[in-house]
C-alpha positions as CSV (number, residue, x, y, z in Angstrom):
1,M,-98.9,-209.9,60.5
2,R,-101.3,-206.9,60.4
3,K,-101.5,-207.1,64.2
4,L,-97.7,-207.1,64.5
5,I,-97.5,-204.0,62.3
6,N,-100.1,-202.2,64.3
7,L,-98.3,-203.0,67.6
8,T,-95.0,-201.7,66.1
9,L,-96.6,-198.5,65.0
10,L,-98.1,-198.0,68.5
11,A,-94.6,-198.6,70.0
12,L,-93.1,-196.0,67.7
13,L,-95.8,-193.5,68.5
14,F,-95.2,-194.1,72.2
15,V,-91.5,-193.5,71.9
16,A,-92.1,-190.3,69.8
17,C,-94.4,-188.9,72.4
18,T,-92.3,-189.7,75.5
19,N,-88.9,-188.6,74.2
20,D,-87.8,-185.0,73.7
21,C,-88.8,-183.7,70.2
22,P,-85.8,-184.2,67.9
23,D,-83.8,-181.5,66.2
24,G,-86.1,-178.6,67.1
25,L,-88.9,-180.0,65.0
26,C,-91.5,-180.1,67.7
27,D,-94.8,-178.5,66.9
28,T,-98.4,-178.8,67.7
29,E,-99.1,-181.5,65.2
30,A,-95.9,-183.6,65.6
31,C,-95.7,-183.1,69.3
32,P,-99.1,-182.5,71.1
33,F,-97.4,-181.8,74.4
34,C,-95.6,-178.7,73.2
35,P,-96.8,-175.7,75.4
36,D,-99.1,-172.9,74.3
37,V,-98.3,-169.3,74.5
38,A,-99.2,-167.7,77.9
39,V,-101.7,-164.9,77.8
40,L,-100.8,-162.0,80.0
41,I,-103.4,-160.6,82.4
42,Y,-102.0,-158.1,84.8
43,P,-100.5,-155.5,84.7
44,K,-102.4,-154.5,81.6
45,N,-100.5,-153.4,78.5
46,N,-99.6,-149.7,78.1
47,Q,-101.3,-148.7,81.4
48,A,-100.4,-147.4,84.8
49,C,-100.2,-150.1,87.5
50,E,-101.0,-149.4,91.2
51,P,-98.4,-150.8,93.6
52,G,-99.2,-153.8,95.8
53,V,-97.4,-153.7,99.1
54,I,-95.6,-150.4,99.4
55,I,-92.1,-151.2,100.8
56,S,-90.8,-147.6,100.7
57,E,-91.2,-144.3,98.8
58,T,-89.1,-145.9,96.0
59,T,-90.1,-149.6,96.0
60,A,-93.2,-151.7,96.0
61,T,-94.4,-155.1,95.1
62,V,-96.5,-156.0,92.0
63,I,-98.1,-159.4,91.4
64,L,-97.7,-160.4,87.7
65,E,-100.5,-162.7,86.5
66,W,-101.1,-164.7,83.3
67,E,-103.5,-167.4,82.0
68,H,-102.4,-171.0,82.4
69,A,-101.0,-172.2,79.0
70,N,-102.0,-175.6,77.9
71,D,-99.3,-178.3,78.2
72,A,-96.9,-175.9,80.1
73,D,-95.1,-177.6,83.0
74,T,-93.3,-174.4,84.1
75,Y,-92.9,-170.8,83.2
76,Q,-90.2,-168.1,83.2
77,V,-91.0,-164.5,83.8
78,T,-88.8,-161.8,82.4
79,I,-89.3,-158.2,83.5
80,T,-87.1,-155.2,82.4
81,N,-86.9,-151.7,83.7
82,Q,-87.1,-149.5,80.6
83,Y,-85.2,-146.7,82.1
84,N,-82.0,-148.5,83.3
85,G,-82.3,-151.8,81.4
86,K,-82.1,-153.9,84.6
87,T,-83.7,-157.3,84.0
88,Q,-85.1,-159.8,86.5
89,K,-85.9,-163.4,85.6
90,F,-87.9,-165.9,87.6
91,S,-87.6,-169.5,86.4
92,N,-89.2,-172.9,87.0
93,L,-92.5,-171.3,88.1
94,I,-95.4,-173.8,88.4
95,T,-98.1,-171.3,89.1
96,N,-99.4,-168.5,86.9
97,T,-98.5,-165.6,89.3
98,Q,-95.3,-164.1,90.4
99,E,-94.7,-161.3,93.0
100,V,-91.9,-158.9,92.1
101,I,-90.3,-156.0,93.9
102,L,-89.9,-153.0,91.6
103,E,-88.9,-149.3,91.7
104,R,-91.9,-147.0,91.8
105,G,-92.4,-144.4,89.1
106,Q,-90.7,-146.5,86.5
107,A,-91.7,-148.1,83.2
108,Y,-91.4,-151.8,82.7
109,S,-91.8,-154.5,80.0
110,W,-92.5,-158.1,80.8
111,S,-93.2,-161.5,79.2
112,V,-93.7,-165.1,80.1
113,T,-92.1,-168.1,78.5
114,S,-93.9,-171.5,78.6
115,F,-91.9,-174.8,79.0
116,N,-92.8,-178.5,78.8
117,Q,-90.1,-180.9,80.0
118,R,-90.8,-183.3,77.1
119,A,-90.5,-180.7,74.4
120,N,-87.5,-178.8,73.1
121,I,-89.5,-175.8,71.9
122,T,-90.6,-173.0,74.2
123,K,-93.3,-170.4,73.6
124,I,-92.9,-166.7,74.5
125,S,-95.9,-164.5,75.2
126,T,-96.5,-161.0,73.8
127,I,-94.4,-158.4,75.6
128,Y,-96.5,-156.0,77.8
129,Q,-95.5,-152.6,79.0
130,F,-96.7,-150.7,82.1
131,Y,-95.8,-148.0,84.5
132,L,-95.6,-148.6,88.2
133,Q,-97.1,-145.6,89.9
134,G,-95.0,-143.6,92.3
135,K,-96.1,-141.6,95.3
136,E,-99.1,-139.4,94.8
137,G,-98.3,-136.2,92.9
138,G,-95.0,-137.6,91.9
139,I,-95.6,-137.8,88.2
140,V,-97.3,-135.1,86.2
141,N,-96.3,-136.3,82.8
142,Y,-95.3,-139.9,81.9
143,A,-92.4,-140.5,79.6
144,P,-93.3,-142.4,76.5
145,F,-92.9,-146.2,76.6
146,A,-89.7,-147.4,75.0
147,P,-90.3,-147.8,71.3
148,T,-90.6,-151.3,69.9
149,L,-88.4,-152.0,66.9
150,L,-90.2,-153.8,64.0
151,T,-87.8,-153.8,61.0
152,P,-85.0,-154.7,60.3
153,E,-85.0,-157.7,62.5
154,S,-82.0,-158.4,64.8
155,G,-79.2,-160.2,62.9
156,E,-80.9,-159.8,59.5
157,I,-78.7,-159.7,56.4
158,I,-80.3,-157.2,54.0
159,D,-79.7,-157.5,50.3
160,A,-80.2,-153.8,49.7
161,I,-78.7,-150.4,50.4
162,K,-82.1,-148.7,50.8
163,V,-83.1,-150.0,54.2
164,Y,-86.6,-149.6,55.6
165,F,-86.8,-148.9,59.3
166,S,-90.1,-149.1,61.3
167,W,-91.1,-149.1,64.9
168,R,-94.1,-148.4,67.2
169,A,-94.4,-146.4,70.4
170,T,-97.2,-145.4,72.8
171,D,-97.5,-142.7,75.5
172,L,-99.7,-143.1,78.6
173,D,-100.7,-139.4,78.4
174,G,-101.7,-139.6,74.8
175,D,-99.1,-137.0,73.8
176,D,-98.0,-136.5,70.3
177,L,-94.6,-138.1,69.9
178,T,-91.5,-137.3,67.8
179,Y,-88.8,-139.8,67.0
180,K,-85.0,-139.9,66.4
181,L,-83.6,-142.8,64.5
182,Y,-80.0,-143.7,65.3
183,V,-78.2,-145.8,62.7
184,D,-74.4,-146.2,62.5
185,S,-71.7,-148.9,62.2
186,V,-70.2,-148.1,65.7
187,D,-72.7,-148.7,68.5
188,G,-76.1,-147.1,67.6
189,K,-75.3,-144.1,69.7
190,Q,-73.7,-141.7,67.2
191,T,-75.6,-138.5,66.5
192,P,-77.9,-139.0,63.5
193,P,-78.2,-136.5,60.6
194,S,-81.1,-134.0,60.8
195,I,-83.2,-136.1,58.3
196,Q,-83.4,-138.8,61.0
197,Q,-84.5,-136.4,63.8
198,N,-87.8,-134.9,64.8
199,L,-89.7,-137.5,62.9
200,L,-93.5,-137.6,63.1
201,Q,-93.9,-140.9,61.4
202,T,-92.9,-144.3,62.7
203,Y,-90.9,-145.4,59.7
204,L,-88.0,-144.2,57.5
205,T,-86.0,-145.5,54.5
206,I,-82.4,-144.4,54.3
207,D,-79.4,-145.2,52.1
208,L,-76.6,-147.3,53.6
209,E,-73.4,-148.8,52.4
210,S,-73.2,-152.4,51.3
211,G,-71.1,-155.0,53.1
212,K,-71.2,-153.4,56.5
213,D,-72.6,-154.2,60.0
214,Y,-75.0,-151.6,61.4
215,Y,-76.6,-150.8,64.8
216,F,-79.8,-148.9,65.3
217,R,-82.2,-147.7,67.9
218,V,-85.1,-145.2,68.2
219,E,-85.7,-142.5,70.8
220,A,-89.3,-141.2,71.4
221,S,-90.0,-137.8,72.9
222,D,-93.2,-136.2,74.1
223,G,-91.5,-132.8,74.3
224,K,-90.7,-133.2,78.0
225,N,-89.5,-136.8,78.4
226,T,-87.5,-139.1,76.2
227,S,-87.2,-142.9,76.1
228,S,-85.1,-145.2,74.0
229,S,-85.6,-148.6,72.4
230,I,-83.1,-151.5,72.7
231,T,-80.3,-151.5,70.2
232,R,-80.4,-154.0,67.3
233,S,-77.8,-154.9,64.7
234,F,-78.0,-156.1,61.1
235,S,-75.8,-156.4,58.0
236,T,-76.0,-155.3,54.4
237,K,-74.7,-157.4,51.5
């Protein structure tokens, strides 16, 4: 009888480890084949990147590289131009490099998603930012990287009318930055009041109305150039 029970348990474990993880409950303990997070190698974060093959004065190649993630069958690379918001995705990659063609003299953000065909959970890497250098002498002052929004989270429902906003931003030249916080119930593009402009800190608490949907974003300026974050939305109870 004990032998029969052991064989049954082994069969159940075999089924659990060969089928997709059910109901999104797959994790490193219940499902050892779930992939790890990929670690990005190149281009390095918050740095200027030299072009690979120069195609023209305006475009060049860059080879994105990341460490192999344990238990990852395939990867997806997502790279976004921070100036115009154009995104490229490269899916079903089986190596840990990907060549991309990009516009020179532009800022980009990129990440890698790890997949395992037996798991229904994916892992997304840290998002890196970089500048692809243009022609020599083309850039005297780099624009700030697009600010990264921290709070509130996208889609969050906040049980308060005093809402705490926070973000982070970097500048390749090391310039001091000022910020403008856009918050409105239209599109995140309405001109903010003066209290939300020329901010030196990367946080601000403001009063909002309850029971409304809001959009927000942050602009960073080094005094010469300006960059904008993505737009997030949230609701107040």
